[in-house]
VMD Tcl script that draws the C-alpha trace (Angstrom):
set ca {
  {-2.50 179.81 -32.99}
  {-4.71 180.92 -30.13}
  {-6.48 178.63 -27.72}
  {-10.29 178.17 -28.00}
  {-10.45 179.19 -31.59}
  {-12.14 177.22 -34.46}
  {-12.19 177.21 -38.29}
  {-15.34 175.81 -39.83}
  {-15.85 174.92 -43.49}
  {-19.50 174.40 -44.59}
  {-19.99 172.31 -47.73}
  {-23.12 171.46 -49.68}
  {-26.57 173.01 -49.36}
  {-28.20 175.82 -47.36}
  {-29.54 173.15 -44.95}
  {-25.88 172.27 -44.20}
  {-25.23 175.97 -43.64}
  {-27.87 176.19 -41.08}
  {-26.23 173.21 -39.14}
  {-22.84 174.87 -39.47}
  {-23.98 178.20 -38.05}
  {-25.79 176.33 -35.28}
  {-22.63 174.45 -34.28}
  {-20.55 177.76 -34.48}
  {-23.11 179.39 -32.16}
  {-22.77 176.52 -29.58}
  {-18.87 176.79 -29.76}
  {-19.03 180.54 -29.36}
  {-21.32 180.23 -26.38}
  {-18.64 177.97 -24.88}
  {-16.01 180.71 -25.25}
  {-14.58 179.74 -28.69}
  {-13.81 182.31 -31.36}
  {-14.22 181.81 -35.07}
  {-11.13 182.50 -37.22}
  {-10.82 182.77 -40.95}
  {-7.34 181.29 -41.31}
  {-7.08 177.59 -40.56}
  {-3.51 177.87 -39.44}
  {-4.59 180.02 -36.60}
  {-7.35 177.70 -35.36}
  {-7.15 175.20 -32.51}
  {-10.13 173.24 -33.96}
  {-10.73 172.55 -37.52}
  {-14.23 171.48 -38.58}
  {-15.48 170.39 -42.04}
  {-19.27 170.07 -42.27}
  {-19.27 167.60 -45.11}
  {-21.84 166.87 -47.85}
  {-22.56 163.25 -48.80}
  {-25.40 163.61 -51.23}
  {-23.73 162.54 -54.45}
  {-20.27 161.39 -55.53}
  {-19.11 164.82 -56.68}
  {-20.00 166.27 -53.23}
  {-18.51 163.43 -51.35}
  {-15.17 163.84 -53.29}
  {-15.15 167.59 -52.54}
  {-15.61 166.87 -48.77}
  {-12.79 164.34 -48.83}
  {-10.52 166.78 -50.71}
  {-11.12 169.47 -48.15}
  {-10.60 167.12 -45.27}
  {-7.36 165.79 -46.90}
  {-6.02 169.27 -47.50}
  {-6.56 170.38 -43.83}
  {-5.22 167.08 -42.50}
  {-1.98 167.49 -44.57}
  {-1.45 171.05 -43.23}
  {-2.61 170.34 -39.67}
  {-0.10 171.07 -36.84}
  {0.49 168.77 -33.90}
  {-1.56 170.89 -31.56}
  {-4.51 171.13 -33.95}
  {-7.64 168.96 -33.90}
  {-9.54 168.01 -37.12}
  {-13.25 167.17 -36.88}
  {-15.38 165.69 -39.80}
  {-18.94 166.51 -39.38}
  {-22.22 166.24 -41.38}
  {-23.76 164.10 -44.02}
  {-20.69 162.23 -45.26}
  {-19.83 161.15 -41.86}
  {-23.31 160.16 -40.90}
  {-23.54 158.03 -44.02}
  {-20.18 156.37 -44.10}
  {-19.20 156.73 -40.46}
  {-15.76 155.35 -39.49}
  {-15.05 154.43 -43.11}
  {-14.18 158.08 -43.77}
  {-10.87 157.61 -41.74}
  {-9.82 155.01 -44.37}
  {-9.77 157.73 -47.01}
  {-8.34 160.60 -44.82}
  {-5.41 160.20 -42.39}
  {-5.39 162.63 -39.53}
  {-9.04 163.03 -38.51}
  {-9.33 163.37 -34.75}
  {-13.13 163.44 -34.31}
  {-16.23 162.46 -36.18}
  {-19.80 163.73 -35.58}
  {-22.86 163.01 -37.72}
  {-25.70 165.18 -38.76}
  {-28.23 163.68 -36.33}
  {-26.29 164.81 -33.32}
  {-24.76 168.07 -34.51}
  {-25.78 169.66 -31.19}
  {-23.18 167.52 -29.35}
  {-20.19 169.40 -31.03}
  {-19.11 171.09 -27.84}
  {-18.99 167.88 -25.89}
  {-17.00 166.28 -28.66}
  {-14.53 169.07 -28.63}
  {-14.13 168.86 -24.83}
  {-13.49 165.13 -25.10}
  {-10.79 165.62 -27.81}
  {-9.07 168.47 -25.98}
  {-9.00 166.33 -22.64}
  {-7.20 163.54 -24.47}
  {-6.05 164.61 -27.96}
  {-4.20 161.41 -28.60}
  {-7.34 159.35 -28.91}
  {-9.64 159.80 -31.92}
  {-13.34 160.04 -30.93}
  {-16.25 159.05 -33.22}
  {-19.47 160.53 -31.89}
  {-22.02 158.51 -33.91}
  {-24.73 157.19 -31.57}
  {-27.48 155.11 -33.17}
  {-30.07 157.97 -33.35}
  {-33.18 157.05 -35.29}
  {-33.71 160.68 -36.30}
  {-32.40 164.22 -36.07}
  {-32.13 165.29 -32.47}
  {-34.67 167.85 -31.15}
  {-32.65 169.09 -28.30}
  {-31.36 172.09 -30.10}
  {-30.09 173.73 -26.89}
  {-31.71 177.05 -27.79}
  {-29.61 177.97 -30.75}
  {-31.22 179.60 -33.73}
  {-31.73 177.20 -36.63}
  {-30.84 179.84 -39.20}
  {-28.05 180.87 -41.54}
  {-27.62 184.59 -42.22}
  {-26.03 185.79 -45.39}
  {-26.12 189.52 -45.72}
  {-29.62 190.65 -45.60}
  {-30.95 187.21 -46.44}
  {-31.49 184.27 -44.04}
  {-32.38 180.60 -44.34}
  {-34.54 179.26 -41.60}
  {-34.85 175.47 -41.19}
  {-38.39 174.39 -40.42}
  {-37.80 170.61 -40.54}
  {-35.16 168.07 -41.21}
  {-35.19 164.48 -42.48}
  {-37.41 162.92 -45.04}
  {-40.00 160.15 -45.54}
  {-40.05 159.96 -49.28}
  {-38.77 156.74 -50.91}
  {-37.08 158.17 -53.92}
  {-35.00 155.37 -55.40}
  {-31.98 157.54 -56.20}
  {-31.80 159.39 -52.94}
  {-29.69 158.70 -49.88}
  {-31.05 161.56 -47.71}
  {-33.41 159.31 -45.68}
  {-30.38 157.07 -44.92}
  {-28.40 160.21 -43.94}
  {-31.06 162.16 -42.05}
  {-33.68 159.71 -41.00}
  {-37.43 160.32 -40.99}
  {-38.87 163.90 -41.02}
  {-38.73 165.91 -37.78}
  {-40.74 169.14 -37.87}
  {-39.79 171.93 -35.50}
  {-42.45 173.47 -33.31}
  {-44.29 176.42 -34.84}
  {-43.60 178.65 -31.91}
  {-39.84 178.07 -32.17}
  {-39.88 178.88 -35.93}
  {-42.00 182.05 -35.33}
  {-39.63 183.15 -32.50}
  {-36.63 182.80 -34.77}
  {-38.37 184.64 -37.61}
  {-39.14 187.47 -35.27}
  {-35.49 187.51 -34.11}
  {-34.38 187.77 -37.71}
  {-36.97 190.66 -38.26}
  {-35.41 192.50 -35.23}
  {-32.02 192.19 -36.93}
  {-33.18 193.75 -40.20}
  {-33.41 190.74 -42.47}
  {-35.07 191.51 -45.71}
  {-35.55 187.98 -47.15}
  {-36.49 184.93 -45.21}
  {-36.05 181.55 -46.99}
  {-37.89 178.63 -45.46}
  {-36.03 175.33 -46.02}
  {-36.44 171.69 -45.25}
  {-35.84 168.52 -47.30}
  {-39.52 168.88 -48.19}
  {-41.24 172.04 -46.99}
  {-44.61 170.87 -48.16}
  {-44.33 167.92 -45.78}
  {-43.92 170.21 -42.79}
  {-46.03 169.08 -39.75}
  {-46.82 165.60 -41.13}
  {-45.07 163.94 -38.14}
  {-46.91 166.30 -35.83}
  {-50.31 165.14 -37.10}
  {-50.84 168.35 -39.16}
  {-52.53 168.48 -42.51}
  {-51.13 171.15 -44.78}
  {-48.85 172.19 -42.04}
  {-46.82 174.52 -44.21}
  {-49.93 176.69 -44.79}
  {-50.78 176.66 -41.13}
  {-47.21 177.73 -40.30}
  {-47.24 180.61 -42.92}
  {-50.66 181.88 -41.85}
  {-49.41 182.07 -38.24}
  {-45.95 183.44 -39.00}
  {-46.48 186.09 -41.72}
  {-48.53 188.45 -39.47}
  {-45.75 188.28 -36.82}
  {-43.07 189.38 -39.28}
  {-44.55 192.40 -41.18}
  {-41.12 194.14 -41.52}
  {-39.63 191.18 -43.46}
  {-40.81 192.15 -47.06}
  {-39.78 188.81 -48.78}
  {-40.57 185.33 -47.54}
  {-39.69 182.48 -49.92}
  {-40.64 178.83 -49.81}
  {-38.06 176.31 -51.24}
  {-38.25 172.58 -52.08}
  {-41.90 171.77 -52.62}
  {-42.73 168.12 -53.28}
  {-44.80 167.25 -56.46}
  {-48.38 166.41 -55.57}
  {-48.26 168.26 -52.24}
  {-48.55 171.86 -53.55}
  {-52.10 172.42 -52.11}
  {-54.75 174.84 -53.26}
  {-54.50 176.53 -49.90}
  {-50.81 177.25 -50.55}
  {-51.54 178.54 -54.05}
  {-54.33 180.78 -52.62}
  {-52.04 182.20 -49.90}
  {-49.21 182.88 -52.35}
  {-51.68 184.67 -54.61}
  {-53.19 186.77 -51.84}
  {-50.25 187.64 -49.66}
  {-47.65 189.99 -51.19}
  {-45.15 189.09 -48.51}
  {-45.00 185.44 -49.68}
  {-43.00 185.62 -52.83}
  {-44.55 184.24 -56.08}
  {-41.68 181.81 -56.47}
  {-41.68 178.03 -56.07}
  {-38.95 175.59 -56.44}
  {-40.64 172.14 -57.14}
  {-38.01 169.43 -57.99}
  {-39.84 167.22 -60.51}
  {-36.73 164.94 -61.36}
  {-38.22 163.74 -64.60}
  {-41.28 164.05 -66.88}
  {-41.89 160.49 -68.25}
  {-44.46 158.60 -66.06}
  {-42.71 155.27 -66.35}
  {-39.32 156.66 -65.52}
  {-40.84 158.47 -62.45}
  {-42.31 155.12 -61.37}
  {-38.87 153.55 -61.49}
  {-37.49 156.51 -59.53}
  {-40.27 155.93 -57.00}
  {-41.40 159.58 -57.55}
  {-44.87 160.86 -58.09}
  {-45.79 160.11 -61.72}
  {-49.03 161.93 -62.25}
  {-47.86 164.34 -64.88}
  {-51.49 165.53 -65.44}
  {-51.35 166.80 -61.84}
  {-48.17 168.68 -62.62}
  {-49.56 170.35 -65.63}
  {-52.90 171.16 -63.92}
  {-51.16 172.62 -60.91}
  {-48.70 174.69 -62.92}
  {-51.58 175.99 -65.02}
  {-53.56 176.84 -61.89}
  {-50.66 178.62 -60.26}
  {-49.79 180.60 -63.43}
  {-53.47 181.60 -63.72}
  {-53.83 182.73 -60.12}
  {-50.37 184.12 -59.78}
  {-49.48 185.75 -63.22}
  {-46.01 186.83 -62.12}
  {-45.07 183.39 -60.78}
  {-41.40 182.29 -61.11}
  {-41.00 178.45 -61.31}
  {-37.81 176.51 -60.64}
  {-37.28 172.77 -60.98}
  {-34.54 170.15 -61.00}
  {-34.20 167.03 -63.17}
  {-32.07 163.99 -63.18}
  {-30.87 162.38 -66.42}
  {-29.07 159.04 -66.93}
  {-31.08 157.14 -64.29}
  {-30.80 153.38 -64.99}
  {-33.00 152.41 -67.93}
  {-33.72 155.93 -69.27}
  {-34.38 155.33 -72.90}
  {-33.97 157.87 -75.70}
  {-37.84 158.04 -75.87}
  {-38.06 158.86 -72.20}
  {-35.24 161.48 -72.50}
  {-37.12 162.96 -75.46}
  {-40.23 163.22 -73.28}
  {-38.31 165.19 -70.74}
  {-37.01 167.55 -73.43}
  {-40.55 168.08 -74.81}
  {-41.91 168.73 -71.33}
  {-39.21 171.36 -70.69}
  {-40.11 173.10 -73.98}
  {-43.83 172.94 -73.13}
  {-43.61 174.37 -69.50}
  {-40.83 176.90 -69.92}
  {-39.45 177.07 -66.39}
  {-37.83 180.24 -65.32}
  {-34.92 178.34 -63.75}
  {-33.85 174.70 -64.11}
  {-31.08 172.65 -62.77}
  {-30.02 169.20 -63.96}
  {-27.79 166.53 -62.46}
  {-26.36 163.33 -64.03}
  {-27.53 160.27 -62.13}
  {-25.22 159.38 -59.28}
  {-25.09 155.80 -58.17}
  {-25.76 155.54 -54.48}
  {-25.13 152.35 -52.39}
  {-27.95 151.53 -50.04}
  {-30.67 153.19 -52.12}
  {-33.43 151.23 -53.71}
  {-31.86 151.94 -57.11}
  {-28.70 150.20 -56.28}
  {-29.68 146.89 -57.74}
  {-30.27 148.52 -61.07}
  {-26.53 149.34 -61.32}
  {-25.34 152.31 -63.30}
  {-25.51 151.18 -66.90}
  {-25.58 154.52 -68.77}
  {-22.13 155.84 -69.41}
  {-20.83 159.06 -67.79}
  {-20.18 160.36 -71.30}
  {-23.85 159.82 -72.34}
  {-25.15 161.32 -69.08}
  {-23.04 164.52 -69.58}
  {-24.32 164.69 -73.16}
  {-27.89 164.63 -71.97}
  {-27.18 167.21 -69.26}
  {-25.65 169.50 -71.88}
  {-28.58 169.05 -74.21}
  {-31.05 169.92 -71.44}
  {-29.05 172.99 -70.33}
  {-28.67 174.21 -73.91}
  {-32.39 173.92 -74.28}
  {-33.05 175.76 -71.00}
  {-30.58 178.56 -71.85}
  {-32.82 179.58 -74.76}
  {-35.96 179.30 -72.58}
  {-34.33 181.40 -69.77}
  {-33.24 184.10 -72.20}
  {-36.71 184.23 -73.74}
  {-38.37 184.56 -70.34}
  {-35.80 187.18 -69.26}
  {-36.43 189.18 -72.45}
  {-40.12 189.36 -71.52}
  {-39.12 191.27 -68.41}
  {-37.63 194.21 -70.44}
  {-39.58 197.35 -69.77}
  {-41.04 195.98 -66.43}
  {-40.22 197.32 -63.03}
  {-38.82 194.88 -60.47}
  {-37.88 195.36 -56.81}
  {-34.27 194.30 -56.33}
  {-32.58 193.35 -53.07}
  {-29.02 194.91 -53.49}
  {-26.16 192.58 -52.41}
  {-23.16 194.45 -53.69}
  {-21.96 197.56 -55.40}
  {-18.82 199.18 -56.90}
  {-17.47 200.82 -60.08}
  {-20.75 202.61 -60.77}
  {-22.98 199.52 -60.64}
  {-24.87 197.45 -58.06}
  {-25.78 193.74 -58.15}
  {-28.79 192.18 -56.53}
  {-31.72 189.76 -56.95}
  {-35.35 190.08 -57.72}
  {-38.17 187.90 -56.33}
  {-37.53 185.65 -59.33}
  {-34.06 184.61 -58.05}
  {-33.32 182.55 -55.00}
  {-30.07 183.06 -53.37}
  {-26.90 181.16 -54.72}
  {-28.86 179.18 -57.31}
  {-30.57 181.58 -59.67}
  {-29.66 184.75 -61.60}
  {-28.80 188.29 -60.78}
  {-29.98 191.75 -61.60}
  {-27.14 194.20 -62.66}
  {-28.25 197.71 -61.92}
  {-26.47 200.71 -63.74}
  {-26.17 202.84 -60.64}
  {-25.01 202.71 -56.97}
  {-27.64 201.54 -54.50}
  {-27.35 200.78 -50.82}
  {-26.43 197.19 -49.98}
  {-29.26 195.54 -48.11}
  {-31.98 197.75 -49.50}
  {-34.83 196.72 -51.74}
  {-34.98 199.30 -54.59}
  {-37.26 199.71 -57.72}
  {-35.39 198.95 -60.98}
  {-36.51 199.39 -64.56}
  {-35.40 196.33 -66.56}
  {-33.45 197.41 -69.70}
  {-31.75 194.29 -70.88}
  {-31.66 190.49 -70.54}
  {-28.86 187.87 -70.58}
  {-29.31 184.21 -70.37}
  {-29.56 184.01 -66.66}
  {-29.33 187.61 -65.53}
  {-31.21 190.96 -66.00}
  {-29.97 194.48 -66.42}
  {-31.62 197.60 -65.34}
  {-31.59 201.23 -64.18}
  {-32.43 202.53 -60.71}
  {-35.66 204.31 -60.52}
  {-35.41 207.39 -58.33}
  {-37.90 207.35 -55.50}
  {-40.25 210.32 -55.59}
}
mol new
graphics top color blue
foreach p $ca { graphics top sphere $p radius 0.5 }
foreach p [lrange $ca 0 end-1] q [lrange $ca 1 end] { graphics top cylinder $p $q radius 0.2 }
display resetview
């Protein structure tokens, strides 16, 4: 083991990955070196996820494994959402944690490490009562780079009152980052050759609301896109129902740099269920907006997420959800069984629907969506798509088209070797349930 080394595990979503990379940058500025083998690291850090029970259990499992293998001269730090939500209680589940830091003060990671190193016998819990995410980012980039793609966090926190969600308890109210800072970071990514920029927040369509801006996301995009002409793909993730404005639709339709892709988590389709979830329940708006977007943006790719098994979900309401999925035919769809969360407004409703029934409904939705995805993929046969190549070998290359966001959607398998990091034209020749196949088109 070498002094001033760290090993960092990032769990959960891309927003967590950004925080992990920011903490890593701060440690490296302080003279620390990242290592890939935990046995060689002086500092072990797990940036946890605390969103649902399955994610919490994974975080506890990783912490437990590292704690069991930890040497006497190693320090283990639990960071992130799970620690922010459950604070000192995490030490009741895992023995051997030396330090704890929450998501709202991730930027204090170096101070915490210094304190632990100065007196390693005393555990330290750095969990000040911060109302919101700290804005003193110490000049680090709020990005996570993965190959030729990058996530850029434009805001954090959330003001929505969704009954099932613990994010406001974990993150606090929304905190939008200054436009100038975001543009500077996008320009930095451009200089480093990034081909795909994914803008993320808990709710990107709420960007700027805390700064007094109306339709702040469009304002940001209109100012940012001309500054980064060499980044060919810019993708917007996590749009909130009811806040996809006409201006955003117009911009997506008119600007080729802004990908015709939208991730809009609807969570359900029955108005009464949505009201109980404390979600937007105007399904007429949803239908009108999707129709408008598909009319103005014919090649639009739509992704959504649903929850099934929320307390009180009747068979009739579940059937409404299935009918809606058949009607809209989303390109990509994710579904989660309801996870009971203490402290949310849904807590008094309990968790009356059995796990077996929840899983049955999840499987039914995914079986339905598999047929829809295959049908929509088959429509792509014969078309030409630009593909960002992310890997190659054995005579084939693998990448993604604009229709596929990193990590969560499908792939394009190309019957030829193409350069990793390049966007190349591909003739689509075949379709699988989630992926496409194609041949490289030689550039003239």
